[in-house]
C-alpha positions in Angstrom: 0.7 -22.4 15.8 1.2 -19.5 18.3 3.5 -21.7 20.4 5.5 -22.5 17.3 6.0 -18.8 16.4 7.1 -18.2 20.0 10.1 -20.5 19.4 11.5 -18.0 16.8 13.0 -14.5 17.0 10.6 -12.1 15.2 10.8 -8.4 14.3 8.3 -6.5 16.4 9.0 -2.9 15.4 11.5 -0.7 13.6 14.5 0.6 15.6 13.7 4.1 14.4 10.4 4.0 16.3 12.4 4.2 19.5 14.1 7.6 18.7 16.7 7.6 21.4 17.4 7.1 25.2 14.5 7.8 27.4 12.2 8.3 24.4 8.4 8.1 24.3 7.2 4.5 24.9 5.7 2.7 21.9 2.7 0.4 21.8 3.4 -3.0 20.2 1.0 -5.8 19.5 2.6 -9.1 18.7 1.3 -12.7 18.7 -2.0 -11.5 20.2 -0.2 -9.7 23.2 -0.3 -6.0 23.9 3.2 -4.8 24.8 5.2 -1.6 25.4 8.6 -1.0 23.9 11.0 1.6 25.3 14.7 2.6 25.1 16.2 3.2 28.5 18.8 5.8 29.5 21.6 3.6 28.3 20.0 2.9 24.9 18.9 -0.7 25.8 15.5 -1.8 24.5 12.9 -3.1 26.8 9.7 -5.0 25.8 7.2 -5.3 28.6 3.6 -6.0 29.3 1.2 -3.2 28.5 -0.2 -3.2 32.0 1.5 -2.6 35.3 1.4 -5.7 37.6 0.3 -3.5 40.5 -3.2 -2.3 39.5 -3.1 -3.0 35.7 -2.5 0.7 34.9 -1.4 1.4 31.3 2.4 1.5 31.0 2.1 3.5 27.7 1.6 6.6 29.7 4.6 5.8 31.9 7.7 8.0 32.5 10.8 6.7 30.7 13.5 7.9 33.0 16.7 7.1 34.7 17.2 3.5 33.5 13.6 2.3 33.6 9.9 2.8 32.8 7.8 4.2 35.7 4.1 3.7 36.0 2.5 7.1 36.6 -0.3 5.7 38.7 1.7 4.7 41.8 5.3 5.1 40.7 6.4 1.5 40.3 9.4 1.4 38.0 10.8 -1.5 35.9 14.0 -2.0 34.0 14.4 -3.5 30.5 14.5 -7.0 32.0 11.1 -6.5 33.7 12.6 -6.3 37.2 10.9 -3.9 39.6 13.6 -1.5 40.8 11.5 1.1 42.7 8.2 0.8 44.6 7.9 4.2 46.3 4.3 4.1 47.3 4.5 1.4 50.0 6.4 0.6 53.2 7.5 -2.8 52.0 9.0 -1.4 48.8 12.7 -1.9 49.6 12.3 -5.5 50.6 9.4 -6.6 48.3 10.4 -5.0 45.0 12.9 -7.8 44.3 10.0 -10.2 44.2 8.0 -8.2 41.7 8.4 -8.3 37.9 6.4 -7.1 34.9 6.2 -9.6 32.1 9.0 -8.9 29.6 10.6 -10.4 26.6 14.2 -10.6 25.3 15.0 -8.0 22.6 17.9 -7.5 20.1 18.4 -4.9 17.5 19.6 -6.0 14.0 19.2 -4.6 10.5 17.1 -1.6 11.6 14.5 -3.8 13.4 13.9 -4.8 17.0 13.7 -8.6 17.2 11.7 -10.1 20.0 11.7 -13.6 21.5 8.4 -14.6 23.2 9.0 -18.3 24.0 10.1 -20.2 27.0 13.0 -18.5 28.8 14.9 -21.8 29.0 14.7 -22.3 25.3 16.1 -19.0 23.9 17.7 -19.8 20.5 20.4 -17.7 18.8 19.3 -15.1 16.3 19.2 -16.5 12.7 22.3 -15.8 10.7 20.9 -14.1 7.7 23.9 -12.4 6.1 22.0 -9.1 6.0 21.5 -9.0 9.8 24.6 -6.8 10.4 25.0 -4.9 7.2 25.4 -1.1 7.7 22.5 1.3 7.2 23.8 2.4 3.8 23.3 -1.1 2.5 19.7 -1.6 3.6 16.2 -0.2 3.8 13.1 -1.5 5.6 9.5 -0.3 5.6 6.8 -1.6 8.0 3.1 -1.5 7.2 0.0 -3.3 8.6 -2.4 -5.6 6.8 -5.9 -6.5 7.9 -5.6 -10.3 7.5 -3.9 -13.3 8.9 -0.1 -13.6 8.3 -0.6 -16.8 6.3 -2.6 -15.2 3.6 0.2 -12.8 2.8 2.9 -15.5 3.2 1.0 -17.8 0.7 1.0 -15.0 -1.9 4.8 -15.4 -2.0 4.6 -19.1 -2.9 1.9 -18.5 -5.4 3.7 -19.3 -8.7 1.3 -18.0 -11.3 -0.3 -14.8 -10.1 2.5 -12.4 -11.3 1.6 -13.0 -14.9 -1.9 -11.6 -14.3 -2.1 -9.4 -11.2 1.1 -7.5 -11.8 0.9 -7.1 -15.6 1.0 -3.8 -17.4 -0.9 -3.3 -20.6 0.3 -2.0 -23.9 -0.4 1.6 -24.9 -4.0 2.3 -26.0 -4.7 -1.3 -27.0 -5.3 -3.0 -23.6 -3.0 -5.8 -24.8 -0.5 -7.5 -22.4 3.0 -6.2 -22.5 6.1 -8.4 -22.0 7.1 -7.4 -18.5 6.7 -10.8 -16.9 7.1 -13.3 -19.8 8.8 -13.6 -23.1 5.7 -14.8 -24.9 3.9 -12.6 -27.4 0.2 -11.9 -27.5 -1.6 -14.3 -30.0 -2.9 -12.7 -33.2 -6.4 -13.6 -32.3 -6.3 -11.4 -29.2 -6.5 -14.2 -26.6 -4.6 -14.1 -23.3 -1.1 -15.5 -23.7 -0.1 -18.7 -21.9 0.7 -17.5 -18.4 1.4 -20.9 -16.8 4.6 -21.3 -14.9 7.1 -24.1 -15.4 5.7 -27.5 -16.1 5.0 -29.0 -12.7 6.8 -32.2 -13.7 10.0 -30.1 -13.9 9.6 -28.3 -10.6 9.4 -29.3 -7.0 9.7 -27.9 -3.4 12.4 -29.4 -1.3 12.8 -29.3 2.5 15.9 -27.7 4.0 17.1 -26.9 7.5 15.7 -23.4 7.3 12.4 -24.2 5.6 11.8 -25.1 1.9 13.1 -24.1 -1.5 11.8 -24.4 -5.0 14.0 -26.5 -7.5 13.2 -26.3 -11.2 14.9 -28.4 -13.9 15.8 -26.3 -17.0 16.7 -27.4 -20.5 20.0 -29.2 -20.4 23.0 -27.1 -21.6 24.9 -30.1 -23.0 24.6 -33.9 -23.4 25.3 -35.6 -20.1 24.6 -32.5 -18.1 21.5 -31.2 -16.1 20.7 -27.6 -15.3 18.6 -26.5 -12.3 17.4 -23.2 -10.9 17.2 -23.1 -7.1 15.3 -20.2 -5.6 12.2 -18.7 -4.0 13.0 -19.9 -0.4 10.5 -20.1 2.4 12.2 -19.5 5.7 10.5 -20.8 8.9 8.3 -19.6 10.3 7.1 -16.8 7.9 9.9 -15.2 5.8 10.3 -15.2 2.1 12.5 -13.5 -0.5 10.0 -13.4 -3.3 9.5 -10.1 -5.1 10.9 -7.8 -7.7 14.4 -6.4 -7.7 13.8 -3.0 -9.2 17.2 -1.6 -8.1 20.2 -3.4 -9.6 22.0 -5.5 -7.0 19.4 -4.9 -4.3 18.0 -8.1 -2.8 14.5 -8.7 -1.2 13.4 -10.2 2.1 9.7 -10.3 3.1 8.9 -10.8 6.8 5.3 -11.5 7.8 4.7 -11.2 11.5 1.4 -12.0 13.2 0.0 -9.1 15.2 -2.9 -11.3 16.2 -5.1 -13.8 14.4 -6.7 -11.2 12.1 -3.9 -8.7 11.6 -0.2 -8.8 10.6 2.8 -6.5 10.2 4.8 -6.7 6.9 8.5 -5.8 7.2 9.5 -5.3 3.6 13.3 -5.4 3.7 15.8 -4.6 0.9 19.6 -4.9 1.1 22.7 -5.1 -0.9 26.2 -6.6 -0.4 27.5 -3.1 -1.4 26.3 0.4 -0.4 23.1 1.2 -2.2 23.6 4.2 -4.5 21.5 7.3 -4.0 19.9 6.8 -7.4 19.0 3.2 -6.7 17.7 4.1 -3.2 15.5 6.9 -4.5 14.1 4.7 -7.3 13.5 1.8 -4.8 11.7 4.0 -2.2 9.8 6.5 -4.4 9.7 4.8 -7.8 6.2 3.4 -7.3 7.1 -0.2 -7.6 8.6 -1.7 -4.4 6.7 0.0 -1.6 3.2 1.3 -0.9 2.7 4.9 0.1 1.8 5.2 3.8 -0.6 7.7 5.5 1.7 10.2 7.2 2.4 9.3 10.9 1.0 5.8 10.5 1.9 2.3 9.2 -1.3 2.1 7.1 -1.0 2.2 3.3 -2.8 5.1 1.6 -4.4 2.6 -0.8 -6.2 0.3 1.7 -9.3 -1.8 2.2 -11.4 1.2 3.4 -11.1 2.9 0.0 -11.0 -0.2 -2.2 -7.2 0.5 -2.8 -8.2 3.5 -4.9 -8.7 1.2 -7.9 -8.9 3.1 -11.1 -11.1 1.4 -13.7 -9.9 3.5 -16.5 -6.3 2.6 -15.5 -7.4 -1.0 -15.4 -8.8 -0.8 -18.9 -5.8 0.9 -20.6 -2.7 0.7 -18.3 -2.5 -2.3 -16.1 -4.3 -5.5 -15.3 -5.4 -4.5 -11.8 -6.1 -0.8 -12.0 -4.1 -0.4 -8.7 -1.0 1.6 -7.9 1.8 -1.0 -7.7 2.9 -4.5 -6.8 2.6 -4.3 -3.0 -0.9 -2.7 -3.2 -2.1 -5.3 -5.7 -0.9 -8.2 -3.5 -2.4 -6.7 -0.3 -5.8 -6.2 -2.1 -5.9 -9.9 -2.9 -4.7 -11.1 0.5 -7.0 -8.9 2.6 -10.1 -9.9 0.7 -10.1 -13.7 0.6 -13.4 -14.0 2.4 -12.3 -12.3 5.5 -9.2 -11.8 7.7 -8.9 -15.6 8.2 -9.5 -17.3 4.8 -11.8 -20.3 4.7 -9.5 -22.6 2.9 -12.0 -25.4 2.7 -13.6 -23.4 -0.1 -10.4 -23.4 -2.3 -9.8 -25.4 -5.4 -6.0 -25.9 -5.5 -4.1 -26.9 -8.7 -0.6 -28.0 -9.6 0.6 -24.3 -9.7 -0.3 -24.1 -6.0 2.2 -26.7 -5.0 4.3 -24.2 -3.1 1.3 -23.2 -1.0 0.5 -26.8 -0.3 4.1 -27.5 0.7 4.4 -24.6 3.1 1.1 -25.4 4.8 2.3 -29.0 5.4 5.7 -27.8 6.7 4.0 -25.5 9.2 1.4 -28.0 10.2 3.8 -30.9 10.7 6.1 -28.7 12.8 3.3 -27.3 14.9 1.8 -30.8 15.5 5.2 -32.1 16.5 5.6 -29.3 19.0 2.2 -30.1 20.4 3.6 -33.6 21.0 6.6 -32.2 22.7 9.1 -32.2 19.8 10.8 -28.8 19.7 11.4 -27.3 16.2 14.9 -27.7 14.9 15.0 -24.6 12.7 15.7 -22.0 15.4 18.7 -24.0 16.6 20.3 -24.1 13.1 21.0 -20.3 12.7 23.7 -20.8 10.0 21.2 -22.5 7.7 19.5 -19.1 7.3 22.6 -17.7 5.7 21.3 -18.6 2.3 21.6 -15.4 0.2 18.3 -14.0 -0.7 17.7 -12.9 -4.3 17.1 -14.3 -7.7 17.4 -18.0 -8.5 20.8 -19.7 -8.2 21.6 -21.8 -11.3 23.2 -25.2 -10.8 24.8 -27.3 -13.6 25.6 -30.9 -12.6 26.3 -34.2 -14.3 23.2 -36.1 -15.4 21.7 -38.2 -12.7 22.9 -36.1 -9.8 20.4 -36.7 -6.9 18.2 -33.7 -6.2 19.4 -33.5 -2.5 22.9 -33.1 -3.8 21.8 -30.4 -6.3 20.2 -28.4 -3.5 23.2 -28.9 -1.2 25.6 -27.6 -3.9 23.4 -24.6 -4.7 23.2 -23.6 -1.1 26.9 -23.8 -0.3 29.5 -22.8 -2.9 32.1 -24.6 -0.9 30.5 -27.8 -1.9 31.5 -27.1 -5.4 35.0 -28.0 -4.5 33.9 -31.5 -3.6 32.1 -31.7 -7.0 34.6 -30.3 -9.4 32.3 -30.8 -12.4 29.5 -28.7 -10.9 28.8 -25.1 -11.7 26.8 -23.1 -9.1 25.5 -19.8 -7.9 25.5 -18.4 -4.4 24.2 -19.7 -1.0 24.8 -21.8 2.1 24.4 -25.5 3.0 21.1 -26.9 4.1 20.0 -30.5 4.5 16.5 -31.9 4.8 15.3 -31.9 8.4 13.7 -34.8 10.2 10.1 -33.6 10.0 7.7 -35.7 12.2 5.0 -37.5 10.3 1.5 -35.9 10.1 -1.7 -36.5 8.3 -1.0 -36.1 4.6 -4.7 -35.3 4.1 -4.4 -31.9 5.8 -5.5 -29.5 3.1 -6.1 -26.3 5.2 -4.2 -24.3 7.8 -5.7 -21.6 10.0 -2.6 -19.8 11.1 -3.8 -18.6 14.5 -1.2 -16.9 16.6 
């Protein structure tokens, strides 16, 4: 799985962590490797090994100066490509330095994040063409925070169809009864819990695309001879999703789950809009207590975390909300970090039909990783335009009765296709077709997402 992740560009840190040219170096741990990030005199970002190749001295304490990072132990200096440019402590420096490199990785800055490619240098793919990659700062906001669990535990939360009706519910005033925030059902007169099941599984499925997978749900038909579908909740290979609330009007979500190592992950919670985000919407989004957790100042650790039981308030749980916790991100993290440990033992699970998204994503990851193990490179990184699907709420597609599901998805993901199907009505998105996924054991029921 680690080799698979190394075939993709992944965010490693926020651009603002590198304050400016010749700034203080920053420690980065990604895919189990300890690295150092720095911004050179010309503003270029370098991502290099944490240890100098001379005597394994720590490069974090290095001097970032005059176009490179210099080890303070013996003065060896490296540019952003990893090439040694100065070796002042030895006679052979001028002739030998050209043969010395520090391990380094390609880096690109987009959308307020530093993207890193850690795979084979002869297989560097283009950056994915998410439409938010180049939006200006006034149209986006991103927060990074760390979780004490494997990346897959948090990714699977985004494809868990039924948890929102419980974990994220508020309660009615003084009665402890469920309010209507997440469903249109009313609380039964006998006080029992309302029906919180998602759509009938016979009406919903997960469909493979070039970028990953997407959920397709059949709705009640609007008219005789017509069919209506909602197409949404995409999973983007290898670990991106756009599930989540949209508290600010017009603002769209993107969740990026990056393995730090097998037992830790970084969550880049990204929000963006096709138009500039108003100050009111930005303030509500950032400080409104719904979209983002509070962080301990000077860190990327949430204030409500595992060490303090997420500051659960049992009185709040009894009278205000279902969990007794601060907000949606904290509630999700509490569940994901405590599934029996930082790497969940999935052999102890009992999955049901409402977990079909989790099952589908696991199989997609496993088949692709097993194929790579057999020498078949993943196709997704080499289809950057497939990632241009607009993130956000479900697209709704109305088509003639009997339209194949593959065609429904294609129309939904590419409005241009509507022209070829004049009787179709569609939302927003881009084209994506099912990939040729190599066969793998259908009996696989568990994935340990080691990096």
